MOPAC internal coordinates of N, CA, C and O (Angstrom, degrees):
PM7 1SCF
backbone

  N    0.0000 0     0.00 0     0.00 0    0    0    0
  C    1.4567 1     0.00 0     0.00 0    1    0    0
  C    1.5249 1   108.63 1     0.00 0    2    1    0
  O    1.2310 1   120.34 1   -60.49 1    3    2    1
  N    1.2751 1   116.95 1   119.51 1    3    2    1
  C    1.4553 1   121.47 1   179.65 1    5    3    2
  C    1.5271 1   110.34 1   -96.33 1    6    5    3
  O    1.2310 1   121.28 1   -29.37 1    7    6    5
  N    1.2992 1   115.16 1   150.63 1    7    6    5
  C    1.4591 1   120.42 1  -178.81 1    9    7    6
  C    1.5234 1   109.68 1   -78.69 1   10    9    7
  O    1.2310 1   120.10 1   -53.57 1   11   10    9
  N    1.3239 1   117.42 1   126.43 1   11   10    9
  C    1.4654 1   124.94 1  -179.15 1   13   11   10
  C    1.5252 1   112.17 1    56.12 1   14   13   11
  O    1.2310 1   120.35 1  -142.02 1   15   14   13
  N    1.2879 1   116.93 1    37.98 1   15   14   13
  C    1.4509 1   121.15 1   177.28 1   17   15   14
  C    1.5098 1   110.38 1  -116.53 1   18   17   15
  O    1.2310 1   121.33 1    19.63 1   19   18   17
  N    1.3209 1   115.05 1  -160.37 1   19   18   17
  C    1.4475 1   120.32 1  -177.18 1   21   19   18
  C    1.5163 1   112.97 1   -67.08 1   22   21   19
  O    1.2310 1   120.03 1   152.55 1   23   22   21
  N    1.3355 1   117.55 1   -27.45 1   23   22   21
  C    1.4586 1   121.08 1  -176.62 1   25   23   22
  C    1.5232 1   113.62 1  -101.19 1   26   25   23
  O    1.2310 1   119.26 1  -170.55 1   27   26   25
  N    1.2968 1   119.02 1     9.45 1   27   26   25
  C    1.4635 1   122.31 1   177.95 1   29   27   26
  C    1.5272 1   108.53 1   -87.79 1   30   29   27
  O    1.2310 1   121.27 1   -92.68 1   31   30   29
  N    1.3260 1   115.17 1    87.32 1   31   30   29
  C    1.4586 1   119.88 1  -172.81 1   33   31   30
  C    1.5195 1   112.90 1   -73.17 1   34   33   31
  O    1.2310 1   119.93 1   150.83 1   35   34   33
  N    1.3211 1   117.74 1   -29.17 1   35   34   33
  C    1.4589 1   119.43 1   177.53 1   37   35   34
  C    1.5212 1   110.48 1   -64.35 1   38   37   35
  O    1.2310 1   120.03 1   133.38 1   39   38   37
  N    1.3261 1   117.54 1   -46.62 1   39   38   37
  C    1.4667 1   120.76 1   178.62 1   41   39   38
  C    1.5276 1   110.87 1   -64.16 1   42   41   39
  O    1.2310 1   120.38 1   143.74 1   43   42   41
  N    1.3239 1   116.88 1   -36.26 1   43   42   41
  C    1.4617 1   119.51 1   179.11 1   45   43   42
  C    1.5230 1   111.29 1   -68.43 1   46   45   43
  O    1.2310 1   119.39 1   142.94 1   47   46   45
  N    1.3259 1   118.77 1   -37.06 1   47   46   45
  C    1.4557 1   121.56 1   175.78 1   49   47   46
  C    1.5296 1   110.92 1   -66.21 1   50   49   47
  O    1.2310 1   120.83 1   137.11 1   51   50   49
  N    1.3237 1   116.01 1   -42.89 1   51   50   49
  C    1.4697 1   119.56 1   179.39 1   53   51   50
  C    1.5297 1   110.05 1   -63.11 1   54   53   51
  O    1.2310 1   119.97 1   138.93 1   55   54   53
  N    1.3280 1   117.66 1   -41.07 1   55   54   53
  C    1.4566 1   120.31 1   177.97 1   57   55   54
  C    1.5291 1   111.02 1   -67.56 1   58   57   55
  O    1.2310 1   119.75 1   146.38 1   59   58   57
  N    1.3160 1   118.09 1   -33.62 1   59   58   57
  C    1.4597 1   120.63 1   176.96 1   61   59   58
  C    1.5188 1   112.29 1   -65.51 1   62   61   59
  O    1.2310 1   120.73 1   136.42 1   63   62   61
  N    1.3285 1   116.21 1   -43.58 1   63   62   61
  C    1.4655 1   120.21 1   177.25 1   65   63   62
  C    1.5236 1   110.13 1   -66.58 1   66   65   63
  O    1.2310 1   120.38 1   139.78 1   67   66   65
  N    1.3288 1   116.88 1   -40.22 1   67   66   65
  C    1.4703 1   120.62 1   177.57 1   69   67   66
  C    1.5259 1   111.00 1   -63.13 1   70   69   67
  O    1.2310 1   120.29 1   143.03 1   71   70   69
  N    1.3214 1   117.05 1   -36.97 1   71   70   69
  C    1.4641 1   120.43 1   178.91 1   73   71   70
  C    1.5257 1   110.69 1   -63.43 1   74   73   71
  O    1.2310 1   120.39 1   140.08 1   75   74   73
  N    1.3206 1   116.86 1   -39.92 1   75   74   73
  C    1.4691 1   120.08 1   179.10 1   77   75   74
  C    1.5208 1   110.66 1   -66.42 1   78   77   75
  O    1.2310 1   120.54 1   134.51 1   79   78   77
  N    1.3346 1   116.57 1   -45.49 1   79   78   77
  C    1.4726 1   120.48 1  -178.97 1   81   79   78
  C    1.5277 1   110.90 1   -65.30 1   82   81   79
  O    1.2310 1   120.21 1   134.46 1   83   82   81
  N    1.3353 1   117.20 1   -45.54 1   83   82   81
  C    1.4692 1   120.44 1   179.43 1   85   83   82
  C    1.5319 1   111.42 1   -66.07 1   86   85   83
  O    1.2310 1   120.49 1   143.67 1   87   86   85
  N    1.3181 1   116.67 1   -36.33 1   87   86   85
  C    1.4629 1   119.75 1   177.70 1   89   87   86
  C    1.5174 1   111.73 1   -64.34 1   90   89   87
  O    1.2310 1   120.49 1   136.43 1   91   90   89
  N    1.3273 1   116.67 1   -43.57 1   91   90   89
  C    1.4712 1   119.90 1   177.28 1   93   91   90
  C    1.5286 1   111.18 1   -64.47 1   94   93   91
  O    1.2310 1   120.37 1   138.39 1   95   94   93
  N    1.3322 1   116.89 1   -41.61 1   95   94   93
  C    1.4680 1   119.72 1   178.44 1   97   95   94
  C    1.5227 1   110.99 1   -63.57 1   98   97   95
  O    1.2310 1   120.21 1   139.09 1   99   98   97
  N    1.3283 1   117.20 1   -40.91 1   99   98   97
  C    1.4592 1   120.39 1   178.59 1  101   99   98
  C    1.5134 1   112.73 1   -64.63 1  102  101   99
  O    1.2310 1   120.62 1   138.03 1  103  102  101
  N    1.3258 1   116.42 1   -41.97 1  103  102  101
  C    1.4694 1   119.80 1   178.67 1  105  103  102
  C    1.5173 1   110.86 1   -65.98 1  106  105  103
  O    1.2310 1   120.37 1   138.86 1  107  106  105
  N    1.3264 1   116.90 1   -41.14 1  107  106  105
  C    1.4686 1   120.08 1   178.73 1  109  107  106
  C    1.5243 1   110.42 1   -63.47 1  110  109  107
  O    1.2310 1   120.29 1   136.02 1  111  110  109
  N    1.3324 1   117.05 1   -43.98 1  111  110  109
  C    1.4693 1   119.74 1   179.83 1  113  111  110
  C    1.5252 1   111.65 1   -63.89 1  114  113  111
  O    1.2310 1   120.37 1   139.18 1  115  114  113
  N    1.3232 1   116.91 1   -40.82 1  115  114  113
  C    1.4638 1   119.37 1  -178.46 1  117  115  114
  C    1.5157 1   112.44 1   -76.75 1  118  117  115
  O    1.2310 1   120.09 1   145.28 1  119  118  117
  N    1.3200 1   117.44 1   -34.72 1  119  118  117
  C    1.4652 1   119.87 1  -174.62 1  121  119  118
  C    1.5263 1   112.89 1   -81.24 1  122  121  119
  O    1.2310 1   120.34 1   132.66 1  123  122  121
  N    1.3198 1   116.95 1   -47.34 1  123  122  121
  C    1.4574 1   120.01 1  -170.66 1  125  123  122
  C    1.5211 1   113.72 1   -95.36 1  126  125  123
  O    1.2310 1   119.73 1   165.96 1  127  126  125
  N    1.3184 1   118.12 1   -14.04 1  127  126  125
  C    1.4558 1   120.55 1   179.71 1  129  127  126
  C    1.5201 1   110.33 1  -119.84 1  130  129  127
  O    1.2310 1   119.96 1  -139.37 1  131  130  129
  N    1.3119 1   117.68 1    40.63 1  131  130  129
  C    1.4459 1   122.11 1  -174.54 1  133  131  130
  C    1.5173 1   114.81 1   -99.97 1  134  133  131
  O    1.2310 1   119.88 1  -142.90 1  135  134  133
  N    1.3109 1   117.83 1    37.10 1  135  134  133
  C    1.4635 1   120.25 1   177.91 1  137  135  134
  C    1.5242 1   110.18 1   -77.43 1  138  137  135
  O    1.2310 1   120.53 1     0.79 1  139  138  137
  N    1.2957 1   116.58 1  -179.21 1  139  138  137
  C    1.4616 1   121.06 1  -174.63 1  141  139  138
  C    1.5268 1   113.82 1  -104.22 1  142  141  139
  O    1.2310 1   119.41 1  -157.26 1  143  142  141
  N    1.3042 1   118.73 1    22.74 1  143  142  141
  C    1.4585 1   118.36 1   176.57 1  145  143  142
  C    1.5217 1   110.64 1   -96.68 1  146  145  143
  O    1.2310 1   120.81 1    -3.65 1  147  146  145
  N    1.3125 1   116.05 1   176.35 1  147  146  145
  C    1.4635 1   121.08 1  -171.96 1  149  147  146
  C    1.5251 1   112.99 1   -67.89 1  150  149  147
  O    1.2310 1   120.10 1   140.80 1  151  150  149
  N    1.3196 1   117.41 1   -39.20 1  151  150  149
  C    1.4583 1   121.16 1  -179.52 1  153  151  150
  C    1.5239 1   110.68 1   -67.11 1  154  153  151
  O    1.2310 1   120.28 1   141.73 1  155  154  153
  N    1.3221 1   117.07 1   -38.27 1  155  154  153
  C    1.4571 1   120.25 1  -178.91 1  157  155  154
  C    1.5159 1   111.76 1   -70.03 1  158  157  155
  O    1.2310 1   119.95 1   149.72 1  159  158  157
  N    1.3251 1   117.71 1   -30.28 1  159  158  157
  C    1.4596 1   118.28 1   177.79 1  161  159  158
  C    1.5277 1   110.61 1   -66.30 1  162  161  159
  O    1.2310 1   119.94 1   146.13 1  163  162  161
  N    1.3121 1   117.73 1   -33.87 1  163  162  161
  C    1.4704 1   120.32 1   175.31 1  165  163  162
  C    1.5215 1   110.69 1   -67.18 1  166  165  163
  O    1.2310 1   120.26 1   141.49 1  167  166  165
  N    1.3296 1   117.11 1   -38.51 1  167  166  165
  C    1.4610 1   120.16 1   177.24 1  169  167  166
  C    1.5245 1   110.88 1   -67.79 1  170  169  167
  O    1.2310 1   120.21 1   146.50 1  171  170  169
  N    1.3304 1   117.20 1   -33.50 1  171  170  169
  C    1.4605 1   120.09 1   176.05 1  173  171  170
  C    1.5203 1   111.11 1   -65.14 1  174  173  171
  O    1.2310 1   120.05 1   139.58 1  175  174  173
  N    1.3157 1   117.51 1   -40.42 1  175  174  173
  C    1.4599 1   121.10 1   177.41 1  177  175  174
  C    1.5297 1   109.68 1   -65.44 1  178  177  175
  O    1.2310 1   120.13 1   137.90 1  179  178  177
  N    1.3306 1   117.36 1   -42.10 1  179  178  177
  C    1.4653 1   120.98 1   177.55 1  181  179  178
  C    1.5314 1   110.45 1   -62.81 1  182  181  179
  O    1.2310 1   120.07 1   140.21 1  183  182  181
  N    1.3208 1   117.48 1   -39.79 1  183  182  181
  C    1.4582 1   121.21 1   177.65 1  185  183  182
  C    1.5123 1   112.11 1   -65.30 1  186  185  183
  O    1.2310 1   120.52 1   140.62 1  187  186  185
  N    1.3250 1   116.61 1   -39.38 1  187  186  185
  C    1.4624 1   120.72 1   178.49 1  189  187  186
  C    1.5283 1   110.73 1   -63.59 1  190  189  187
  O    1.2310 1   120.30 1   134.72 1  191  190  189
  N    1.3369 1   117.03 1   -45.28 1  191  190  189
  C    1.4545 1   120.02 1   179.93 1  193  191  190
  C    1.5266 1   112.08 1   -69.62 1  194  193  191
  O    1.2310 1   120.09 1   149.22 1  195  194  193
  N    1.3359 1   117.44 1   -30.78 1  195  194  193
  C    1.4654 1   119.78 1   174.80 1  197  195  194
  C    1.5241 1   110.10 1   -65.55 1  198  197  195
  O    1.2310 1   120.11 1   139.53 1  199  198  197
  N    1.3263 1   117.40 1   -40.47 1  199  198  197
  C    1.4632 1   120.15 1   176.95 1  201  199  198
  C    1.5198 1   111.62 1   -67.47 1  202  201  199
  O    1.2310 1   120.20 1   142.31 1  203  202  201
  N    1.3240 1   117.22 1   -37.69 1  203  202  201
  C    1.4544 1   121.03 1   177.78 1  205  203  202
  C    1.5351 1   110.89 1   -63.00 1  206  205  203
  O    1.2310 1   120.39 1   134.03 1  207  206  205
  N    1.3195 1   116.87 1   -45.97 1  207  206  205
  C    1.4551 1   120.85 1   178.41 1  209  207  206
  C    1.5290 1   110.88 1   -66.78 1  210  209  207
  O    1.2310 1   120.15 1   145.02 1  211  210  209
  N    1.3293 1   117.33 1   -34.98 1  211  210  209
  C    1.4639 1   120.64 1   176.93 1  213  211  210
  C    1.5244 1   110.87 1   -63.55 1  214  213  211
  O    1.2310 1   120.22 1   141.08 1  215  214  213
  N    1.3206 1   117.18 1   -38.92 1  215  214  213
  C    1.4610 1   120.03 1   178.49 1  217  215  214
  C    1.5287 1   110.79 1   -66.73 1  218  217  215
  O    1.2310 1   120.09 1   140.23 1  219  218  217
  N    1.3333 1   117.44 1   -39.77 1  219  218  217
  C    1.4670 1   120.37 1   178.34 1  221  219  218
  C    1.5189 1   111.35 1   -66.36 1  222  221  219
  O    1.2310 1   120.35 1   139.29 1  223  222  221
  N    1.3361 1   116.94 1   -40.71 1  223  222  221
  C    1.4632 1   120.09 1   177.86 1  225  223  222
  C    1.5239 1   110.75 1   -66.01 1  226  225  223
  O    1.2310 1   120.44 1   139.73 1  227  226  225
  N    1.3169 1   116.77 1   -40.27 1  227  226  225
  C    1.4615 1   120.51 1   179.00 1  229  227  226
  C    1.5232 1   110.55 1   -65.92 1  230  229  227
  O    1.2310 1   120.10 1   141.12 1  231  230  229
  N    1.3157 1   117.42 1   -38.88 1  231  230  229
  C    1.4629 1   120.53 1   178.52 1  233  231  230
  C    1.5241 1   110.57 1   -61.44 1  234  233  231
  O    1.2310 1   120.39 1   136.48 1  235  234  233
  N    1.3315 1   116.85 1   -43.52 1  235  234  233
  C    1.4635 1   119.47 1   178.46 1  237  235  234
  C    1.5268 1   110.92 1   -67.81 1  238  237  235
  O    1.2310 1   120.13 1   140.38 1  239  238  237
  N    1.3250 1   117.36 1   -39.62 1  239  238  237
  C    1.4552 1   120.01 1  -179.03 1  241  239  238
  C    1.5298 1   111.55 1   -64.21 1  242  241  239
  O    1.2310 1   120.33 1   144.99 1  243  242  241
  N    1.3185 1   116.98 1   -35.01 1  243  242  241
  C    1.4595 1   120.81 1  -177.72 1  245  243  242
  C    1.5181 1   111.52 1   -82.88 1  246  245  243
  O    1.2310 1   120.26 1   131.89 1  247  246  245
  N    1.3312 1   117.10 1   -48.11 1  247  246  245
  C    1.4584 1   119.34 1  -171.02 1  249  247  246
  C    1.5284 1   114.23 1   -99.87 1  250  249  247
  O    1.2310 1   119.41 1   156.99 1  251  250  249
  N    1.3145 1   118.74 1   -23.01 1  251  250  249
  C    1.4547 1   121.23 1  -176.64 1  253  251  250
  C    1.5118 1   113.71 1    82.40 1  254  253  251
  O    1.2310 1   119.67 1  -173.32 1  255  254  253
  N    1.3216 1   118.24 1     6.68 1  255  254  253
  C    1.4679 1   122.04 1   179.20 1  257  255  254
  C    1.5329 1   108.82 1  -118.01 1  258  257  255
  O    1.2310 1   120.61 1   -27.84 1  259  258  257
  N    1.3270 1   116.44 1   152.16 1  259  258  257
  C    1.4602 1   121.43 1   174.83 1  261  259  258
  C    1.5181 1   112.89 1    75.92 1  262  261  259
  O    1.2310 1   120.07 1  -131.51 1  263  262  261
  N    1.3154 1   117.47 1    48.49 1  263  262  261
  C    1.4575 1   121.36 1   179.54 1  265  263  262
  C    1.5197 1   110.31 1   -61.50 1  266  265  263
  O    1.2310 1   119.36 1   -59.59 1  267  266  265
  N    1.3394 1   118.82 1   120.41 1  267  266  265
  C    1.4726 1   121.09 1  -179.69 1  269  267  266
  C    1.5243 1   113.21 1   -64.08 1  270  269  267
  O    1.2310 1   119.65 1   157.61 1  271  270  269
  N    1.3236 1   118.27 1   -22.39 1  271  270  269
  C    1.4623 1   120.83 1   179.99 1  273  271  270
  C    1.5092 1   112.43 1   -75.20 1  274  273  271
  O    1.2310 1   119.46 1   160.98 1  275  274  273
  N    1.3091 1   118.63 1   -19.02 1  275  274  273
  C    1.4493 1   121.25 1  -179.81 1  277  275  274
  C    1.5201 1   112.83 1   -88.28 1  278  277  275
  O    1.2310 1   119.55 1   165.08 1  279  278  277
  N    1.3186 1   118.47 1   -14.92 1  279  278  277
  C    1.4644 1   122.00 1  -177.74 1  281  279  278
  C    1.5065 1   111.30 1   -86.04 1  282  281  279
  O    1.2310 1   120.10 1   180.00 1  283  282  281

């Protein structure tokens, strides 16, 4: 069993749970705070990056490659 590799199932489970939480946070930020003022545009950017990080965490959780913690 290698640390943070393909066979590190604990890290993959943690990244899978993190992907779900970050994905929900990103959707909430983009869906409910999507007005056209200056503060909401910052929340939209935060929501976009939360979804991006959620996709990277999900990719690692599913495939075991591309650990976001190593980049």
